[in-house]
Structure formats: structure tokens, C-alpha cells
C-alpha positions in Angstrom: -190.0 31.9 109.0 -187.4 33.7 110.9 -187.5 31.0 113.5 -186.8 28.3 110.9 -183.9 30.2 109.3 -182.4 30.7 112.7 -182.7 27.0 113.5 -181.1 25.9 110.3 -178.3 28.5 110.5 -177.6 27.9 114.1 -177.9 24.1 114.4 -174.8 22.5 115.9 -173.3 19.1 115.4 -174.5 17.9 118.8 -178.1 19.0 118.2 -177.9 17.3 114.8 -177.0 14.1 116.4 -179.7 14.5 119.0 -182.2 15.1 116.3 -181.0 12.0 114.5 -181.6 9.9 117.6 -185.3 10.5 117.4 -185.3 9.8 113.7 -185.5 6.3 112.1 -182.6 4.0 113.0 -181.8 3.4 109.4 -181.3 7.1 108.8 -179.2 7.5 111.9 -177.0 4.6 110.9 -176.5 6.0 107.4 -175.5 9.4 108.8 -173.1 7.9 111.3 -171.6 5.7 108.6 -170.9 8.6 106.3 -169.5 10.7 109.1 -167.2 7.9 110.4 -166.0 7.2 106.9 -165.2 10.9 106.3 -163.4 11.1 109.6 -161.2 8.0 108.8 -160.4 9.4 105.4 -159.4 12.7 106.8 -157.0 11.1 109.3 -155.4 8.4 107.0 -155.6 10.1 103.7 -156.9 6.7 102.2 -159.8 6.7 99.9 -163.0 5.7 101.5 -163.8 2.0 101.4 -167.2 1.0 100.0 -169.6 0.6 102.8 -171.6 -2.0 101.0 -170.5 -5.3 99.4 -170.8 -5.4 95.6 -174.0 -6.8 94.4 -173.9 -10.6 94.0 -174.1 -11.6 90.4 -177.5 -12.7 89.3 -178.2 -16.2 88.3 -178.2 -15.1 84.7 -174.7 -13.6 85.0 -173.2 -16.7 86.7 -174.7 -19.3 84.5 -172.1 -21.1 82.5 -172.5 -22.2 78.9 -174.9 -25.1 78.7 -173.1 -28.5 78.5 -174.2 -30.5 75.5 -176.0 -33.6 76.6 -175.7 -35.4 73.3 -172.5 -37.5 73.0 -170.7 -38.2 69.8 -172.3 -41.0 67.8 -170.0 -43.9 67.3 -170.6 -45.6 63.9 -172.2 -49.0 64.5 -171.6 -50.2 60.9 -169.4 -53.3 61.0 -166.3 -53.3 58.8 -166.6 -54.9 55.4 -166.5 -58.7 55.7 -163.4 -60.6 54.7 -163.7 -62.5 51.5 -164.6 -66.2 52.1 -163.2 -67.4 48.8 -159.5 -68.0 48.9 -157.2 -68.4 45.9 -157.0 -72.1 44.9 -153.8 -73.9 45.8 -152.2 -75.4 42.7 -152.2 -79.2 42.8 -149.5 -79.7 40.3 -146.0 -79.6 41.8 -143.7 -76.9 40.5 -141.0 -78.2 38.3 -137.5 -78.2 39.7 -134.9 -76.3 37.7 -132.6 -78.7 35.8 -135.0 -81.7 35.9 -137.5 -83.0 33.5 -141.3 -82.8 34.1 -142.5 -84.7 37.1 -143.6 -88.2 36.2 -147.0 -89.6 37.0 -146.7 -92.8 39.2 -148.3 -95.9 38.0 -150.2 -97.6 40.8 -149.2 -101.2 41.3 -151.7 -104.0 42.1 -151.4 -105.8 45.4 -149.3 -108.9 45.0 -151.3 -112.1 44.9 -149.1 -115.0 45.9 -150.3 -118.6 46.0 -147.1 -120.0 47.5 -144.0 -118.9 49.2 -141.8 -116.4 47.4 -138.0 -116.2 47.3 -136.4 -113.7 49.6 -134.4 -110.8 48.1 -130.6 -111.5 48.0 -128.2 -109.3 49.9 -125.4 -107.3 48.3 -122.5 -105.3 49.6 -123.1 -101.9 51.1 -120.3 -100.1 49.3 -118.2 -97.2 50.6 -120.7 -94.3 50.2 -123.5 -95.1 52.8 -124.2 -92.4 55.4 -126.5 -93.0 58.4 -129.2 -90.6 59.7 -130.5 -89.7 56.2 -133.6 -87.4 56.2 -137.1 -89.1 56.1 -138.6 -88.2 52.8 -140.3 -89.9 49.8 -138.8 -87.6 47.2 -135.1 -87.0 46.7 -135.7 -84.2 44.1 -134.4 -80.8 45.2 -132.9 -77.7 43.6 -129.8 -78.5 41.6 -130.7 -82.2 41.0 -130.8 -82.8 37.2 -131.5 -85.9 35.2 -134.4 -88.1 34.1 -137.1 -88.4 36.6 -137.6 -91.8 38.1 -140.2 -93.3 40.4 -139.2 -96.5 42.2 -142.2 -98.3 43.6 -143.3 -101.6 45.0 -144.0 -103.6 48.1 -142.2 -105.1 51.1 -143.4 -108.7 51.6 -142.7 -111.6 53.9 -141.8 -115.0 52.4 -145.5 -115.9 52.9 -146.3 -113.0 50.6 -147.8 -111.0 53.3 -147.3 -107.2 53.2 -145.0 -105.7 55.8 -146.2 -102.4 57.1 -143.9 -99.8 58.7 -140.9 -101.4 57.1 -137.9 -99.1 56.8 -136.3 -98.4 53.4 -133.2 -96.3 53.2 -132.0 -95.3 49.7 -128.8 -93.6 48.5 -127.4 -93.2 45.0 -125.1 -91.3 42.6 -126.4 -88.2 40.7 -126.7 -88.1 37.0 -123.0 -87.5 36.7 -122.1 -90.5 38.8 -121.2 -88.5 41.9 -122.2 -89.3 45.5 -122.8 -86.4 47.9 -120.4 -87.0 50.7 -120.9 -83.6 52.4 -124.7 -83.6 52.8 -127.7 -85.8 52.0 -128.5 -85.1 48.3 -130.1 -88.2 46.8 -130.3 -89.8 50.2 -133.4 -90.5 52.2 -135.5 -93.0 54.1 -139.2 -93.8 54.4 -141.6 -96.4 55.8 -144.1 -98.7 54.0 -147.8 -97.9 54.5 -150.5 -100.2 55.9 -150.4 -102.3 52.7 -146.6 -102.7 52.7 -146.3 -100.2 49.8 -143.5 -97.7 49.2 -142.8 -95.1 46.5 -139.6 -93.1 45.9 -139.2 -90.1 43.6 -135.6 -89.7 42.4 -133.6 -89.5 39.1 -131.9 -92.1 37.0 -128.4 -92.4 38.5 -125.3 -91.9 36.4 -122.4 -94.2 35.7 -119.0 -94.1 37.2 -115.9 -96.3 36.6 -116.2 -100.0 37.6 -119.9 -100.1 38.1 -123.1 -100.4 36.2 -126.2 -98.2 36.9 -127.6 -99.0 40.3 -129.4 -97.7 43.5 -128.5 -98.8 47.0 -131.1 -99.6 49.6 -131.4 -101.0 53.1 -134.7 -102.7 54.0 -135.8 -103.6 57.6 -139.0 -104.9 58.9 -139.9 -103.7 62.5 -137.6 -105.4 65.0 -136.0 -107.6 62.4 -132.5 -107.7 60.8 -131.5 -105.4 58.0 -131.3 -106.4 54.4 -128.7 -104.4 52.4 -128.9 -104.8 48.6 -128.9 -102.9 45.3 -131.3 -102.4 42.4 -130.3 -102.5 38.7 -131.6 -101.2 35.4 -132.3 -103.5 32.4 -130.5 -103.2 29.0 -127.4 -101.7 30.5 -124.2 -102.7 28.7 -122.2 -102.7 32.0 -124.5 -105.3 33.5 -122.4 -107.9 31.7 -119.1 -106.7 33.3 -120.2 -105.5 36.8 -118.8 -107.9 39.3 -121.8 -108.0 41.6 -124.7 -107.5 39.2 -127.6 -109.9 39.8 -130.4 -110.5 37.5 -133.0 -111.0 40.3 -132.5 -107.4 41.4 -133.6 -105.8 38.1 -136.2 -103.1 38.1 -139.2 -103.6 35.9 -139.0 -100.4 33.9 -141.8 -98.6 32.1 -142.4 -95.1 30.6 -145.0 -93.0 32.4 -147.3 -90.3 31.3 -145.8 -86.8 31.5 -142.2 -88.0 31.0 -139.8 -89.9 33.1 -139.7 -93.5 34.0 -140.9 -95.9 36.7 -139.1 -99.0 38.0 -141.1 -101.5 40.1 -139.6 -104.0 42.5 -141.0 -106.0 45.5 -138.6 -106.7 48.3 -139.1 -110.1 50.1 -137.8 -110.4 53.7 -137.0 -113.6 55.5 -139.7 -113.2 58.2 
């Protein structure tokens, strides 16, 4: 016992190191590490650095939040189908302010000639013709007042054959006897159909000094000369005094269902 106490009390640093050499390498390295760290701390005054690296986080600690695998569901329901039924389109033309109700046209029978017919006579053009009128079968528009009138008929050859694609250019005075010299009111041209038929929707023209009631027209078959003439109304007092009135140019007038009038006339061209 005395020997052991003496050894422990009298052991020196050198002997301690020598004893450490015969001990396990792990114990010696640990002892040296602590001694070296203590020595550095004593010299520099810096706190000792940890001798071992911090433990690596475990798999449980580093695992991130699970990423959802289910994606957002996009609705697959198609939008409501568009209605297939559309509002019906009115077939009756709207009435034009300042005019009477639209007249219903009376269909004319195809002319049945057994012999040659007399060509339509020409008359003077007058001072109010304007070229380049719009192509249209109705001269009715906003601001045009008066009694509705349909002028209808055929363009024929002297052999009584219908002339298709014949040009008809109409112009006339309004219900007050005035011509539009600035624009193209109550002016327009059209072409006959395959059967040589034409139809014009207009109003009964008014009277003005020196003339009876009338409508101007130019008629031309394709690649032929132009016939310029006028159409007149029956039972007009001024027919007796108009200097160029001609009985052969009278419209055949009749009342039509729905109001208004219709005047029929067949033009005969020298072709």
C-alpha cells in the first residue's frame, strides 16, 4: 500500500507518457489530444475547439416534408352546350316611317304572244337624269313618304321573247314633285331575271308645274342601244294637257292587298 501511494504521488509527466505508450493507442491519442488542446488554450487564450465534428443528422431529422403525389383534379365536365334554336327572323319587312304599309306584289303571267309586238316608243330624257345610280329593286328609304307603288312587267323583243339581263334605270320625283339633285333618292337601276321579268318598289310620284304624273326609265338589252322613255298613270287630269303624254305608255294600275298600288307594263325593244 505504501508503494502504491508513493507511485501515485511521485509519478511525473514523463513517466505518465511512458506508461501511456504501453496502453491502448486509443487511450494515448485521447490523452494527447486533451493535453494538446489545453496547451493551445493556455497560450492563445481562445476557447478550446471541439475535437470531434458534430454528429450528422439522422435520416429522420433531415427528411423533408413529403411531397404530395396527387395533382389537382381538373374538372372534365364540358361547358353547357349553346342553344341550337335561334330566334326566328321576321319575314315581314319593317315599315318605313312616313310611308304606307308595304304592298304585296301581284305576280304577272308570262306574256304569250302569237305575233310580233309593237316596240315601246322613246321619249325625252328631261333635265333630271343622273348616271351611276345605285343598283337596287326598292327605292324606299327613310324619309320617303307617299303611297306605295310596285311597277312590274317584262322586257321583250319584238318577237315577244323575254330579254334576260336587260338594264332598267328608273328616276322620278317624290310625293311633293321634287327630284333629288344632291343624292340618289328615288333613283336606282336593276336587271331583268332569266324570264325577262323586273319589279320596282317605289312611291307614286307627285305633280310639279307643266307635267303630269310620270316615272322616267332607260331600258337596254345587253350590247344593244338604250331606249329612254316615260311611264304614265291613268285617269290623271293633266294627261290631257301634258305636251309629251302618250297613251301607249300608260301603266295598267290595280290595288293590291295590304295597301298601295301596282302598275304593270311590258317594254318591247327593237331587237
